[in-house]
C-alpha positions as CSV (number, residue, x, y, z in Angstrom):
1,M,0.0,0.0,0.0
2,P,1.7,3.3,-1.1
3,W,1.9,5.9,1.7
4,T,1.0,9.6,1.4
5,K,1.7,12.7,3.4
6,T,-1.4,12.2,5.4
7,N,-1.4,8.3,5.5
8,Y,2.0,7.0,6.7
9,P,3.4,4.5,9.1
10,D,3.2,5.4,12.8
11,S,7.0,5.2,13.0
12,L,7.4,8.4,11.0
13,K,5.0,10.5,13.1
14,N,7.8,12.3,15.0
15,F,9.8,13.1,12.0
16,M,9.9,16.7,10.7
17,A,7.9,17.1,7.6
18,P,10.6,17.2,4.9
19,V,12.3,14.0,6.4
20,R,8.9,12.3,6.6
21,K,8.2,13.2,3.0
22,K,11.6,11.8,1.9
23,A,11.0,8.6,3.9
24,I,7.7,8.1,2.2
25,A,9.0,8.5,-1.3
26,I,11.8,6.1,-0.5
27,A,9.5,3.6,1.1
28,N,7.0,3.9,-1.8
29,A,9.9,3.3,-4.3
30,L,11.1,0.3,-2.3
31,L,7.5,-1.2,-2.3
32,A,7.3,-0.7,-6.0
33,D,10.5,-2.7,-6.3
34,G,8.9,-5.6,-4.4
35,R,10.1,-5.0,-0.9
36,S,7.9,-6.0,2.1
37,E,6.3,-3.1,4.0
38,D,8.4,-3.8,7.0
39,S,11.6,-3.8,5.1
40,A,10.7,-0.7,3.2
41,I,9.9,1.2,6.3
42,A,13.1,0.3,8.0
43,I,15.4,1.1,5.0
44,A,13.4,4.3,4.3
45,T,13.7,5.5,7.8
46,E,17.5,5.1,7.9
47,K,18.0,6.6,4.4
48,A,15.7,9.6,5.2
49,K,17.6,10.3,8.5
50,E,21.0,10.1,6.6
51,W,19.6,12.3,3.9
52,A,18.5,15.0,6.5
53,E,21.8,14.8,8.5
54,N,23.8,15.3,5.3
55,R,21.9,18.5,4.7
56,G,22.0,19.8,8.3
57,L,18.3,19.3,8.7
58,K,16.5,18.5,11.9
59,V,15.3,14.9,11.8
60,R,12.7,14.8,14.7
61,K,10.2,17.0,16.2
62,T,11.1,18.5,19.6
63,R,9.4,16.8,22.5
64,T,7.4,19.0,24.9
65,T,6.4,17.8,28.3
């Protein structure tokens, strides 16, 4: 099932929007190549974090208590 900016895995909910968007794009490409959802999410999460860090972007939302 392809993901969108409003329908994505719970594991991406605390990511900043640009990082989440990148992870969704990567995961959807992996799904199209035949990867399982679990595998696609895991790979996309790591690659999106790496992508953001290489650009000096904040990866996760700040927690407030």
